[in-house]
ZAMARKOL-996385 format. One line per 4 residues: their letters; for each residue x, y, z of C-alpha. Coordinates in Angstrom, 1 decimal. Each point is the difference from the previous one (the first is absolute). Example, Ala and Ser with C-alpha at 12.3 -4.5 7.8 and 13.67 -1.06 7.14 Angstrom:
ZAMARKOL-996385
as> 12.3 -4.5 7.8 ~ 1.4 3.4 -0.7
//
This chain:
ZAMARKOL-996385
mshl> 62.5 46.4 52.2 ~ -2.8 -1.3 2.4 ~ 1.0 0.7 3.6 ~ -2.4 -2.8 0.8
ldqp> 2.3 -2.5 -0.9 ~ 2.4 1.1 2.8 ~ -2.3 -1.9 2.6 ~ -0.4 -3.8 0.5
pfaa> -2.6 -1.4 -2.5 ~ -2.4 -1.3 2.4 ~ -0.2 2.8 2.5 ~ -3.1 2.0 0.7
rdda> -0.8 2.2 -3.0 ~ -0.1 3.9 -0.1 ~ -3.0 0.5 -2.0 ~ 0.3 3.7 -0.3
alla> 3.5 -0.4 -1.3 ~ -1.0 -2.6 -2.4 ~ -2.8 1.9 -1.2 ~ 2.0 3.1 -0.7
elna> 2.6 -2.0 -2.1 ~ -2.9 -1.6 -2.1 ~ -1.7 3.6 -0.5 ~ 3.2 1.3 -1.4
ltrw> 0.7 -3.1 -2.1 ~ -3.6 0.2 -1.4 ~ 0.6 3.8 -1.0 ~ 3.4 -1.1 -1.5
hldg> -1.9 -2.4 -2.2 ~ -2.9 2.3 -1.0 ~ 2.7 2.7 -1.1 ~ 2.1 -2.7 -2.0
cady> -2.5 -2.6 -1.4 ~ -2.7 1.4 -2.3 ~ -1.8 -3.3 -0.1 ~ -0.3 -0.1 3.8
ravw> -1.0 3.6 0.2 ~ -2.9 -0.9 -2.6 ~ -1.2 -2.7 2.5 ~ 0.0 2.6 3.0
prwn> -0.2 3.5 -1.4 ~ -1.6 1.4 3.1 ~ 1.9 -1.6 2.8 ~ 1.2 2.4 2.5
gaat> 1.5 -1.7 2.8 ~ -1.1 -2.6 2.6 ~ -0.8 0.3 3.7 ~ 0.3 -3.7 0.7
idal> 1.8 -2.8 -1.6 ~ -3.2 -1.8 -1.3 ~ -0.8 3.4 -1.8 ~ 3.2 -0.2 -2.4
pwlh> -0.7 -0.9 -3.5 ~ 0.7 -3.3 -1.7 ~ 0.4 -1.8 -3.2 ~ -1.7 -3.4 -0.5
vgaf> 2.9 -2.8 -0.8 ~ -1.5 -0.5 -3.4 ~ 1.0 3.6 -1.0 ~ 3.5 -1.5 -0.2
khga> -0.9 -2.6 -2.6 ~ -1.3 2.8 -2.3 ~ 2.3 2.8 0.0 ~ 3.5 1.0 0.4
wrts> -0.2 2.4 3.1 ~ 3.1 2.2 0.5 ~ 0.7 3.0 2.2 ~ 2.4 2.6 -1.4
gesm> 1.9 2.6 2.0 ~ 3.4 1.4 1.0 ~ 2.6 -2.6 0.3 ~ -2.3 -2.9 -0.8
khqr> 1.8 -2.8 -1.9 ~ -2.1 -3.0 -1.0 ~ 1.7 -3.4 -0.5 ~ -1.3 -3.3 -0.9
tlas> -3.5 -0.9 0.1 ~ -1.3 -2.8 2.4 ~ -2.4 -2.4 -1.4 ~ -2.5 -2.4 1.4
sstg> -1.6 -2.2 -2.5 ~ -3.6 -1.6 0.8 ~ -1.3 -3.3 -1.0 ~ -2.6 1.8 -2.2
gsas> 3.1 1.7 -1.8 ~ -0.4 3.5 1.1 ~ 2.7 1.8 2.0 ~ 0.7 2.5 2.4
rial> 2.9 2.2 -1.1 ~ 1.7 2.2 2.9 ~ 2.4 2.7 -1.0 ~ 3.1 -0.4 2.3
deks> 2.1 3.0 1.0 ~ 3.2 0.7 2.0 ~ -1.6 1.9 2.8 ~ -2.7 -2.5 0.6
salq> 2.4 -3.0 -0.5 ~ 2.2 1.2 2.8 ~ -2.8 0.6 2.3 ~ -1.6 -3.4 -0.8
arss> 3.3 -1.7 0.6 ~ 0.2 1.6 3.5 ~ -3.4 -1.1 0.8 ~ 0.3 -3.6 -0.7
gail> 3.3 -0.2 1.4 ~ -1.3 1.3 3.1 ~ -3.0 -2.2 0.2 ~ 1.8 -3.2 -0.6
aell> 2.9 0.9 2.2 ~ -2.6 0.4 2.9 ~ -1.6 -3.3 -0.9 ~ 3.2 -2.3 -1.0
gpeq> 2.9 2.0 1.8 ~ 2.3 2.6 -1.5 ~ 3.2 -2.6 -0.6 ~ 0.8 -0.8 -3.4
rplv> 0.0 -3.4 -1.5 ~ -0.3 -1.8 -3.4 ~ -2.9 0.6 -1.8 ~ -1.4 -3.3 -2.0
ildd> -2.6 1.1 -2.7 ~ -2.3 -2.6 -1.6 ~ 0.0 1.7 -3.3 ~ 1.9 0.3 -3.2
vrsl> 2.8 2.3 -0.1 ~ -0.9 1.1 -3.5 ~ -3.2 1.8 1.6 ~ 2.5 2.8 0.9
qqrg> 1.3 0.3 -3.6 ~ -3.3 1.6 -1.8 ~ 0.6 3.4 -1.3 ~ -2.0 2.9 1.0
evsa> -2.5 -2.1 2.1 ~ 0.4 -2.0 3.2 ~ -2.5 -2.7 1.3 ~ -1.9 0.1 3.1
rvta> 1.6 -3.4 1.0 ~ 3.4 1.6 -0.1 ~ -1.0 3.1 1.7 ~ -1.3 -1.9 2.9
amsl> 3.3 -2.0 0.4 ~ 2.0 3.2 -0.3 ~ -1.9 1.3 2.8 ~ 2.3 -2.4 2.4
rpla> 3.3 1.2 -1.8 ~ 0.8 2.2 3.2 ~ 0.2 -3.1 2.0 ~ 2.2 -1.9 -2.5
semh> 3.5 -0.7 0.2 ~ 0.0 -1.6 -3.3 ~ -2.8 -1.0 -2.5 ~ -0.5 -3.6 -1.7
fvvs> -2.9 -0.5 -2.7 ~ -0.3 -3.8 0.1 ~ -2.9 -0.7 -2.3 ~ 1.3 -0.7 -3.6
aaat> -3.4 1.1 -1.7 ~ -2.8 1.9 1.6 ~ -2.5 -2.0 -2.0 ~ 1.2 -3.3 1.8
pdav> 0.5 1.2 3.5 ~ 0.8 -3.8 1.1 ~ 3.2 0.5 -2.2 ~ 2.2 0.9 3.1
dwsr> 3.8 0.0 0.0 ~ 0.4 -1.9 2.9 ~ 3.8 0.0 -0.4 ~ 0.1 3.7 0.2
laav> -1.9 -0.1 3.2 ~ 2.3 -2.7 1.5 ~ 2.8 2.2 -0.6 ~ -1.6 2.9 2.0
cath> -0.8 -2.3 2.8 ~ 3.7 -1.3 0.2 ~ 1.1 3.4 1.2 ~ -3.1 1.6 1.6
rrll> -2.2 -1.1 2.7 ~ -2.5 2.7 -0.3 ~ -2.1 0.7 -3.1 ~ -2.8 2.0 -1.6
vygf> -2.2 -1.7 -2.3 ~ -2.5 1.9 -2.2 ~ -2.6 -1.2 -2.5 ~ -3.6 0.6 -1.1
twml> -2.2 -2.0 2.3 ~ -1.0 -2.8 -2.8 ~ 3.7 0.0 -1.1 ~ 1.3 -0.6 3.4
wtaw> -2.3 -2.8 0.4 ~ 0.7 -1.7 -3.3 ~ 3.8 0.7 0.0 ~ 0.6 -0.8 3.6
ataa> -2.7 -1.3 2.4 ~ -0.8 -2.9 -2.3 ~ 3.3 -0.4 -1.9 ~ 2.4 -3.0 0.1
ipaa> 2.9 1.8 1.9 ~ 3.0 -2.0 -0.4 ~ 0.8 -2.0 3.3 ~ 3.7 1.8 0.7
lrds> -1.8 3.4 -0.5 ~ -2.8 -0.9 2.5 ~ 2.6 -0.9 2.6 ~ 1.5 3.5 -0.5
laaa> -3.2 1.9 0.0 ~ -0.8 -2.0 3.3 ~ 2.6 1.9 1.6 ~ -0.8 3.5 -1.6
rvdf> -2.1 2.6 1.3 ~ -2.3 1.1 -3.0 ~ -2.3 2.9 -0.2 ~ -2.5 -0.7 -2.9
vhsg> -1.8 3.2 -1.3 ~ -2.7 -0.5 -2.4 ~ -2.9 2.2 -1.4 ~ -2.6 -0.3 -2.8
gwkk> -3.4 -1.7 0.2 ~ -1.3 -3.5 0.8 ~ -2.0 -1.0 -3.0 ~ 2.2 -2.8 -1.2
leal> 0.5 -1.3 3.5 ~ -3.8 0.3 0.8 ~ -0.6 -2.2 -3.2 ~ 2.4 -2.5 1.7
rvgr> -1.6 0.3 3.4 ~ 3.1 1.2 1.5 ~ -0.7 2.2 3.1 ~ 2.5 2.3 1.7
defd> 0.7 -2.1 2.9 ~ 0.9 -3.0 -2.2 ~ 2.0 2.4 -2.2 ~ 2.0 1.3 2.8
rall> 0.5 -3.3 1.5 ~ 1.3 -1.6 -3.2 ~ 2.7 2.9 -0.4 ~ 1.0 -0.1 3.6
atvg> 0.4 -3.8 -0.2 ~ 3.1 0.4 -2.3 ~ 2.0 2.4 2.1 ~ 1.5 0.5 3.4
pgss> -1.2 1.6 3.3 ~ -0.8 3.5 0.1 ~ -1.0 0.0 -3.5 ~ -3.2 2.2 -0.9
vldf> -2.6 0.6 -2.7 ~ -1.1 3.5 -0.8 ~ -2.9 0.7 -2.3 ~ -0.6 3.6 -1.0
yglv> -2.7 1.7 -2.3 ~ 0.5 3.1 -2.2 ~ -0.7 1.6 -3.2 ~ 2.0 0.4 -3.2
eqvg> -1.5 3.4 -0.1 ~ 1.6 0.7 3.4 ~ 3.4 -1.3 0.0 ~ 1.9 0.2 3.3
ilyp> -3.1 -0.3 2.2 ~ -0.4 -3.5 1.5 ~ -2.6 -1.4 2.3 ~ 1.3 -3.0 2.1
lcsa> -2.2 -2.6 1.1 ~ 0.2 -0.4 3.9 ~ -0.8 -3.0 2.2 ~ -3.3 1.3 0.7
gfrh> -1.1 -0.1 -3.8 ~ 0.1 3.9 -0.5 ~ 1.9 2.1 -2.6 ~ 1.9 2.9 1.7
vprw> 0.3 3.3 -1.6 ~ 3.2 1.9 0.3 ~ 0.0 3.3 1.8 ~ 0.7 1.9 -3.4
aaai> -3.0 -1.5 -1.7 ~ -3.9 -0.4 0.6 ~ -2.6 -2.4 -0.8 ~ -3.7 1.1 -0.5
vrdp> -3.0 -2.7 -0.6 ~ -2.8 1.5 -2.1 ~ -3.5 -1.1 -0.6 ~ 0.0 -1.4 -3.5
wtle> -3.4 1.8 -0.9 ~ 0.2 3.2 1.7 ~ 4.1 0.4 0.5 ~ -0.7 1.1 3.5
plvg> 2.9 -1.0 2.5 ~ -0.8 -2.9 2.1 ~ 1.5 -1.4 3.4 ~ -0.6 -3.3 1.1
epgm> -1.9 -1.1 -3.0 ~ 1.3 -1.5 -3.4 ~ 0.4 2.0 -2.9 ~ 2.6 1.3 -2.8
lqll> 3.6 0.8 1.1 ~ 1.3 3.3 -1.0 ~ 3.8 0.2 0.9 ~ 1.9 3.4 0.3
npla> 3.7 1.0 0.5 ~ 2.1 3.0 -0.5 ~ 2.8 -1.7 -1.9 ~ -1.3 0.2 -3.7
hgap> 1.3 3.3 -1.8 ~ 0.4 -1.2 -3.7 ~ -3.8 -0.7 -0.6 ~ -3.2 0.3 2.2
yhsv> -0.1 -3.6 1.4 ~ 0.2 1.3 3.6 ~ -3.6 -0.6 0.6 ~ -1.6 -3.3 -1.6
lted> -3.5 -1.4 0.4 ~ 0.8 -3.7 -0.5 ~ -2.1 -3.1 -1.1 ~ 0.7 -1.6 3.2
lgri> -2.1 -0.4 2.9 ~ 1.0 0.8 3.7 ~ -1.3 0.9 3.4 ~ 1.8 2.5 2.3
asga> 0.3 -1.3 3.5 ~ 0.0 2.2 3.2 ~ 1.8 -0.4 3.4 ~ 3.3 -1.6 0.7
cpcg> 1.4 -2.8 -2.1 ~ 0.6 -3.3 1.9 ~ 3.5 0.0 -1.6 ~ 1.0 3.0 1.7
ragq> 0.6 2.3 -2.8 ~ -1.3 3.5 0.1 ~ -1.6 1.9 -2.9 ~ -2.7 -0.4 -2.5
rfef> -1.0 -3.8 -1.0 ~ -2.4 -1.8 -2.4 ~ -1.3 -3.2 -0.9 ~ 0.3 -0.8 -3.6
lgrv> -3.1 -1.8 -1.3 ~ 0.9 -0.9 -3.6 ~ -1.1 1.6 -3.4 ~ -3.3 1.9 -0.8
pkae> -2.2 -2.6 -1.8 ~ 0.4 -0.4 -3.7 ~ 3.3 2.6 0.1 ~ 2.7 -1.0 -2.4
vrgc> 2.4 -2.3 1.4 ~ 3.2 2.0 0.3 ~ 2.9 -2.0 -1.2 ~ 3.3 1.7 1.1
anv> 0.2 -3.1 2.1 ~ -1.4 -2.3 -2.4 ~ -2.7 -1.0 2.2
//
C-alpha cells in the first residue's frame, strides 16, 4: 500500500518518495505486462519524475492492457465510451481499487469534510447492474461513497436526465438537512439547475446545506452559452446557506485521482500524484507554457495506466496558490485541437 496516502492530500509533495514508488511500479508493469514491455523495452529507471515512461491515452482504446503477478486479481472492466464510438477499457483489480478508494475518499473529505450524509446521485440505478463492466459515470459517483451514509439514485432513465424522482428526494430532505448531490456537469444542469422543482421541495431545499459535486466536460453547456459562474449561481439558488459547488477533473484511466478546481481557477494535484506538461511537438517538459498534460500516480497495479499522456492541454503554475493550498497545481486549458471528444461524460 502506498504510504504517501497517509499524509493530507494537498500538503507539499515528497518528490523523492513519489519517484521511488513510480519507478518500482513501472518495473512491476514491465515484468507483468508483455505489451507494455514491448513499448518500453530498454527502460531502466528514471532519475526524475518527468523521465518516467508513459502510454498515450489512445492506447487504452486499442488494447486490453493487463499486468499479471502474484496475488493479482482482476475484477470488472471500467469503460468510457466516446462520442466517436471508441472506448477506453481499464482492467480493475482488488489492490488498485482499495488504493483508489482511499485516495478519492481522502481528497473529498479534505474538500467537503469527513462527516457522512445522504448521497443523491443524478443517474439511473440500473447503471450499477451491468455484468463484467462498469461505466465511468458510476465510478465517478462511487468515489463519494466514503462520505455517504446512504445512497439514492433519483433519475429513472440515464438517457433522460430531466426525469427526476422528486418524491424520493423529498423523502430524503424530510429527515436530513445536509446532503451530497453528484452528477456529471451537463446532467446536473439539466436535471437540477434548470428543472421545475416542486414548490414544497424547494422550501425544504432552501433550509438544507447541499454540497454539489460534478465532473465531466462543458461541451453541451458551452453550446448553451452557460458559463461556470452562471452554473454555480443556478445550483446555489435552490439550496440553503453554507452550500457549495465542487468541480473536479480526472481521467477514467486513472480512477481515484481527483483534481479539484480552486477559487483561483487552478486544478490542484494530490501529493501522491504528479502532472507534467509536454510540448506537443518535441514532448519536452514545460513549465509556465501550455502543452499536453501527462498525469502520474502510484495507485495502478492491474494495468500500466499509472502514467498517461492525455489529449488535454494544461499549463503548470509556479509559486504559492492564492487559495492557500500547497503542492503542485495547473491550469486546465481544454482539448488538443481535433482530438476525439471523450464521451464518458457525454460532453
